[in-house]
N, C-alpha and C positions, 0 to 999 in steps of 0.2 A: 334297643333291639340287639346291639352288639353285646351288651352285657349279658342278656338272656342266653345267647349262644355260648358264651364262655361258661356260664353256670351249667348248662346242659353238658358241654364237653367235659367238665370236671366230674360230674356224677357218673357219666357213661364210661369214663376211662379208669374208674377206680378198679384195680385188678381183682379184688375179691368178689365184687358185685358182678363183674363181667363173667367170671368163670362159673358162677352159680346159675347163669341164665341159659335159656334154650340155645343150641348151636346155631339154628337158623337166625334167631334174633341177634345172636352174637355177630354174625356176618353183616347183617343189616346195620347194626350199631357201629361196626367197624367202618363201613362205608361212610356213615354219617360223621364219624369222628374225623376221617380224612378230609371230608368236605368242609367241616367246621374249621379244621386247622388251616386249610387253604384260604378260607375267607378271612380268618383272623390275620394270617400273614399279609394279605393284601391290605387290610385295614391298618396294620402297623407300618407298612411301606408308605402310605399316604395318610398321615395323621389328620389332615384338614379335609373337610368335606367339599365336594364340588357343588354344593347347594349355595345359592346366593344368600348372603346375610349370615352365614355361619362363620365359625372362627377362621381367621386367616392371619397370615404374618403381616404385621403393620409395615408399611413401606419405610417408615423411619427406622425400623429395626434392620431392614435390608440395607438401607443406605449407611447407617452408622454415623459416627461423628468424625470419621476420617475420610481421606480421599478414596480408599478402597473399602469395599463392603466386608463386614465381619463374617458374612455368610457366603463368601465366595465359593463357588463350586457346588453349593447345595441347591436342591430342588425346593421351591417354596410356592405357596399360593398367596397371592395378594388380591385385594379387592379395593377398587376406587373408581374415580371418574376420569374419563378420557378428556384431557385438556389440550391435546395437540395431535393432529392426524396428518402424518406425512408418508402415507403408504403409496406404493406404486400403483399408477393407473386408476386412481379413485375419482378422476374427472374434475379436479379443481383447476382454476384458471391457469396456474403456473406449472401444473404437472409435477407437484412435489413427489419425490421418489426416494426418500431415505429408507423406505422399507419397514416402517414401524409407526408406533404411536406412543404418546406419553400419558401415563396414568398418575393421578394425584389423589392422596387420601382426602376424604371428606373432612370438613373443618372440625366436626365433632370428634373425629378419631385422631386428630393430630396430637402430637405430644408437645410438651412445653420446652423441649431442648432446642435452643436456637441453632445448634450445630448440626442437627440432623434434618436432611431434606425430606419433604413429604411427597416427592414425585420421583418417577422412574421411567426410563425409556424401555419399551417392549419391542424387541426386534421380531416382528411378525406381520405378515401381510393379510391376516384374517381381517375381514372388513369390519370396521367399527366407525362410530360417529362421535364427534365432539359433544360432550354432555351426556353420553351414555355411561351408566355404571357397568363395569365389567369385572369379572373374576378370572384371573390369569394364573396358570400354573406353568412355571418354567425354571430354568437354571440361572442362578446369579452368576453373572460374568463381568469381568473387567475388559472392555474393548477399547484399547488405546487410551486408557484413563477414564473412560465413561462407564459408570456402573449401570448395567442393564439386565433385563431378563432375556435370555436366549434359549434355544432348544425348547421352544414353547410347546407344551403338551396339550394345552386346552385353553380356550378363551370362551367364557360363558357370558352372554348378555343378560344383564340384571335389571334392565329398564332405564328409561331416561330420567334425568334429574332436572328440576326446575331452575336451579342456579349452579354455576360452576364453583368449585372450591375457590376460596379467596386467593388472589395472587400475592406473591411476595413483593413488597415494595423495595426496590433497590436504588440506592443513591451512589453516585460516583463523586470523588474517588472512594474506593473501599480501603480499609485499613491494611489489607494484604490481599494480593490477587487470589490466594487460596481461600479467602473468605467466601468467594462465590460458590464454593463447593456445597455450602449449606443450602443452596437453591437449585442444585443440579436436578434436572428432570421436572422442575416445578413450573407452573405458570408464574410469570414475572411481569412487572410493570416498572419501567424507568420513567418516573413522572417529570423529571427535570428536562430542561432544554439541553440537548446534546448536539455538538457540532460535527458535521460531516468532515472527517479529518483525513481519511485514506480511502482510495478507490482503485488502487493498482490492480487488485484481483477482482474488480467488479466485472470485467469482461469475461474472464476465464471461469471464475467460480461464484459469481454473484455476491461477493462479499464487500461490505462497506464498514470501515472503522468509525465508530462514533466516540467522541471524547467530551468530558466535562470541560467547561470554560476554565481557563487559568486565572490566577489572581491579577496578574499585571496586564493580561491581554485576553481577548475573547477566544483566541485560538492557541493550540498547542505548538510550541516552537522547540527546535533542537536546543538542548541546554547550552551548547557552545555558540549559539546565536545570541545569547544574552548574558552568559557567564563566561569569565575567562577560563581557558582550558585547564588551568591548574588550580581553579577554585575548588575547595573541598565540597562545595554544595552541588557540584555537577552530578555526582553519583546519586544524590538525593533527588535531583531534578529528573534524572532518568527513571528512578523508581516511582516518583509521583506520576510521571507520564504513563507508566505501565498500569498503575492502579486507577487511572482516570479514564480508561477506555474499555469498550466492549465491541465485539464484532456483530454486526447485523448480517445474518446469512439469508438464504432464500429458500430453505427447505428442500434443496436439491443437491444431489451428490455428483452430478456429471460436470462436464466442461462446456462452456459456451452454450448454456441452456437458453432456449428461446420460448417465450419472450423474456427479456430482462425485467427484473422487478424493481420498481421505484420504492423508496422508503414509505411513500404514502399508500402503498398497497396496490397501486395501479401499474399498468404496463409502462415501462420506460420508453419514451420516444424523444425525438428532437424537440417536440413541443412540451413534453413532460419530463424534462431532464433535471439535473441538480448540479450544484457547484460546491467545491470545498468551502466551508464556512457557513453553509446553509444550516438551519436548525431543525432538529427532529425532536419532538416532544411526545410523551406518553407512548414510548416504545413498548409494545406488548407482544409477548410470545412465550415460548418455553425455553429454559436455559439448558443449553446443550454444551458438550465438550468434545472437541475433536481437533486433530492436528496441533495439539499443545495449546489450544486457546479456548477460553469460554466464549460462547456465542449465543445469540438469541435466534431461534428459529421462529419467524413471525407467525402469529395466528390472526392478525388483523393489521390494517394499515395504521401507521403512526401519523400524528399531526406534523405537517411539514410546512416550513416557512422559508421562502427564498429570500435571503437577506444579502447575498453577495451577487448582485446582478452583474451581467457581463459588461465590461468596459468596451465600448465600441471603438475607442481610439485611445492612445496613450494620454496620460495626464500632460498638461501643458508644461513645457520645460523652459520656455522663453528663448532668448538669444536670436541670432541671425543664422546660426548653423546648428544642425542636429547630427550627432554621431550615435551609433547604436552597436551593441553586441548581441548576437543572436546565434544560439546553438540550434542548428537545423536538423539535428537528429539523423545523422547518417544519410546525407543527400548523395546517392550513388546513381549515376546514369547506367552503370553496368550491373547486371544482375544475372547474367547467364553464364559467366565464366570467371576467370581469375581477376583479382583487383589489386590495388596498391601499386607502388612505383615499379615493382617487378612484374606485375600482372599475374602473380602466382598465389596471392593471398586470398582468403575467403572474403567474398563480397558481403556488404551489410545493407541495411535499409530495405528498399522495395524489393519484393521477390519476383515481380513481373511488370509488364508494361501498364497494366491496369492500376496496380498499386502505385507505380511511379507517377502516373498522371494525377492520381488523387493526392499524393504527397506534394507534387509541384504546385497544384492549384491552391493548396492551403498555405504553403510557404510564400507563394507570390501574393496571395491576399494579405498576409501579414506584413510583408515587406512594403507593398504598395501603400497600405494604410499608414504605416510608420512614416514613410516618406523621408527617411533619414538621408542626409547628404553623404555620409560615410558609414558603412556597415562592416564590422568585423564579424566574419562567419566562422563558426566552429562546427566540426564534424562534417566536413565535406570530403568527398572522395579525393584521395591523394594520387591521382593518376598522372602518368608521365606527360600526357598531352593536354592536361588541364581541362579535359572534356567535360567533367561534371560542372566545374565553375563556369565554363563558357555556356553550357546548356542553361544553367540557372540565370545568367545575365540575359541571354537571348529570350528565354521564356518570360522573365520579369519585364523586359522591354515590350513584349507583346501586350502586356497588361498596362504598364505605366506610360508607354509611348516610345517610339523608336528613338534610340540614343539617350534615353533617360539615364541609364546606368552603364558603367564600364567596369572592368576589373583590373586589379594590379597584376601585371604579367610577370611571372617569376621564371620565364623560360631562360633568360640570361643567367639566372642563378641555378639552372639545372632542371627547371620545370617543377618537379615535386618539391614540397616543403617538408624536409625531413624524410624519414624512411617508414613512418607508420602508415597504415592503410587509410587513416583519416588525417586531415590537416586543417589548419586555419587559413583564412583567405580574406581579402579585402575587396569590396566593391564601392563605387562612389558615383556621384552625379557630376559629370564634367561641366554642367552649366553652373555649378556652385563652387567647386574646388578643382584644383589642378595638382597632380602629383609633382613633387619637386625632387629631382635626383632619382637614384635607383632605390628599390626596396632592399632591406637588409634582413638576413635570416640568421637566427641563433639556433644552430644545430650541432654545437660542440658536444662531445661525450660528457663533459663536465656539467652540461645542462640537461641533456637527455637522460643520463643515468648518474646523477651526482653522488649517489650513495654506494656506487659500485655493486649494484645488485646482480649484474651480469646480463642485463638486457635494457633496451631503451624503455623509459617509463613516461617521461614528459614528452609532449609533442613539440616540434620545433616552433619557435616564436617568429612572427613576421612584423617588421617595422617599416613604416612609410611616412615620409614627411609630406604634408599637404599645405597648399596656400589657398586661402579664401579669395575667390575672384573679385569680390566687391571691394575689399579693403587691403589686400596683400598680407593679412595676418597669417602666420604660420604656426603649425604645431605638428607633432609626430604621434601617429597612432601605432600602438603596439598590440597585436592580437596574440592571445595565449590560450593554451589548454594544458593545465597541469594534470599530473597523475591522479586518477580517481581513487576513491576509498574502496572500490569493489573487490579487487583482487589483491592479495598480500604481496609485499615486496620481499618477505622472507629473509630479511637481514635483521639481526638482533637490535631491538629498540626502534625499528622503523615502523612496525605495525602497532599502533597505539590503541589501547582499549577505549580511550575517550575521544581522540581525534580521528580515529579510523586508520585503516591500512595506509602505509607509505607516508606517514606524516613527516618524517625526517627528510624523505625525498622531496617533498613539497617545500620544506623550509630551505633546503640547500638550493633548490631551483629558484626560489625567490631571490636569494642572495646572489646567485649567478646572473640572473636577469638584470638586477640592479647594477652589478659590476659591468655588464655589457653595455647598458644604457649610458653609464658614466663615461664610456669611450666615444660617445656620439657616433653610433653605428651608421647613420645615414649621412654623416659628414655635412650637416647643415648648420651646426653651431647654435641651434635653438634648444634650450633646456625645457621647452614646454612639451611634456609627455602626457598622453592619455592612454592608460593601460586598460584594454578591454579583454573580456573572455571568461572562460570557465576555469576558475582556479581551484575548484574541488575542495574548498575548505570553507567552513562557516566563519563569520566575521570576528569571533573571539578566539580563533585558533592561532597557533604559533606562526604558521606561514603567512597569514594575513598581517600579523604584527610586524613580521620581517619586511613585508612590502611597504607598510605604512611608515616604517622607520627611515626609509629613504637610503641615500647613498652612504651615509655615515653609520648606519645601523643603530641609531639611537632615536627612540621616540621622544617627541617633544622638542626637537631642534628645527632649525630653519629649513632643512631640506626634506622634511617629511612629505610623503604622499598622502592625499586625502581620499578616504573611501567615500565616494559620492553618494551611494545609496544610504549609508549611515548618516551622512551629513544632511542630506535633503529630505529623506523619507523618515529616518529614525531607527531606533533600536529594533523595531519589529518589521523592517522591510523583509521581503521574501521574493524568491524567484523559483523555488523548487520545493516539492513535497516528497518526503521519504519516510516510510514507516510511520505514517500518521503525524509527522512533525514537520513544521515549516522552517525555512531559513533561506539564505541565498548563497549560491556557489558562483553566481554570475556577477561580475564586478565591473566598475569603472573607477580607476584610481587616477587622480590628477596630481601632477608634480606641483611643487610650490609655486613655480613661475606661471603655470597655467591656471591654477586655482582661482585667482581673481577674475578670470574670464569665463568661468563656469556659471551659468545662470539657473541651472536646475538639473534634476535627475529623477528618473522614475523607473519602476519595473512595470511593464504592461502585462497584466495578469490574464493572458489568453490561453495559457497551457497548464500551469501548476494546479489550477483550480478545476480543471475539466477532466472527466473520466476518459480513459483512453479507449473506451468502447466506441467513441465517435471519431477516432483517428483514421488515417488512411489504410492501415494494415487490415487485410482481410483474412489473415492466417487463423485457422480453426473456426472462423465465424460461419454460422449458417447464413443463407441468403438474406433473411430478415434483418440480421445484425449488420451485414454488409451495407444495407440500405440506410443505416443510422449514420449518415455521412452528409456533410455539406461542404462545398468549396469555399469555406470562409476561414478566418484566421484561427478559429478556436480548436485547440489541440492539434496545432500544426507541428508541435514538438513537445518535449517534456519539460523544457526550461522556458521561463518567461524571458523575453528580450528586455534589455536595459537600454534606456534612451537618455541621452545627455544633451542639454542645451548649452551653446557656447556663443559668446560675443567677443570675437578676436580683436575687435576694435576698442575694447575696454582697456583703460590704462593698467 
């Protein structure tokens, strides 16, 4: 039909023929010519038909073989099958609300190029259904790295299909993270068993990181948890970790969306929860890209297998005495005003009385179950009157029994332990042990800021000698909290690309701590030391080597300290999960004279493997998510406690 009009236009506009015609006919023909030219112009502006089944731009041509479309900014018409529907308000169980849908080329129309994706995201809220063939006209856009069709002019329904286009089968690790671009917008299946590895953003954004099992262990570990910090293989290990993971999203773009979605496709509840290390198989959805990460927006539940069951109590460590280190994640009794030794610093932890009650109940449940005779506490409020510490002991005794626990009083040393808003502390069971002499505090500038960064970095250390009541055996517990990797120290060489920020600060702190211990700070003349706490370094990093080297600074000599988790649990011990990788920052080091009296060590995995959606914090959460809470030990903190068995009567 279009060609006929063009032929008519050509004959009518021949100048000689027009002038020989009747004037009235000439005017009519002129009008017809203008109309024809208008219709032709419209046809040239939209070269593809809006009729289903007619010529359209193949989706693989829109995607191209690179990260950005070769047709960026152009208006195109595609035709394919809806394989993912994430539109606002379409009535699905989880209220997916990404504002669009994914269309994939039918199998018969796919090309043979493995680098070009056959799927694309369409940003439009025009109602569609999975399995429906649609014809879409829109503008090719790159939205934060995602190739999509935006400014959608039309969506035509072309009828339902009996079968969906075949999914791309993806195996991890990929050769390069960018290899996933070839599946962007497509229906994908990850058939292998993937391990739940990260859930830090599960509460806020519904995201879970899944990772392929490693060669030496079933779970992904920080490279410096099993490779020396200066090993050339460390960078390759980080690269492998990046190539071995994928984000499982929830098809929603808001924060703290309710209900939370379990990987099995059902609603997340306390009865339908998950833990790190559990296995997800046959992950199915569409491959999306946002916030610099490839992610799967699920279209059905995956197969889920709970393999990492909750440990109801710590593993048996033997001995007649138990000591533990426990990071209590900002236990602050003050939340309405200033905190810290000066009462002028910003408070941390619970925001109100309700949150504080929830936090206390979890901490008490964990401490009561551990039943350790001595506990080094990390991240407790450093208030001048020791109010937070006193509150913890009083509340714990309400659970464990009156007088079960007491605390090491530092009031004679000035009350606060150092000047930071948080401190370390010691509690103990008077029925089992008795403090000998006064506590000692290491708060010198050469320890707090050993690399001269201009501000205190490490928290003051606390030492106390104890005697076991039954046999008179003595040893000294030293609680520590070294500078974290989170914020830079901003001194040349201190912020390390492998070992994290402030690495030199931690090395110098380790050396300063050992030099202090060599002076017998509690004046008891007993060289038996147990170092507990959060040292903020993985076990193959330089500061840990410095601690293990002992007083003479040489590994392999008689005064070496022993890393008890490494010795009793092994290479793949862990107490903390960060960025989808495991390791331990929480330690127990035994001096050479104490080591023969150590009977066992373990990390009790009540925190690192649990999603923080179930913790005490109610910030941002709707009421239904606030209810995902139980006054039990699980997710009482973000660090697992470390428990040590001792037999001080051993020769």
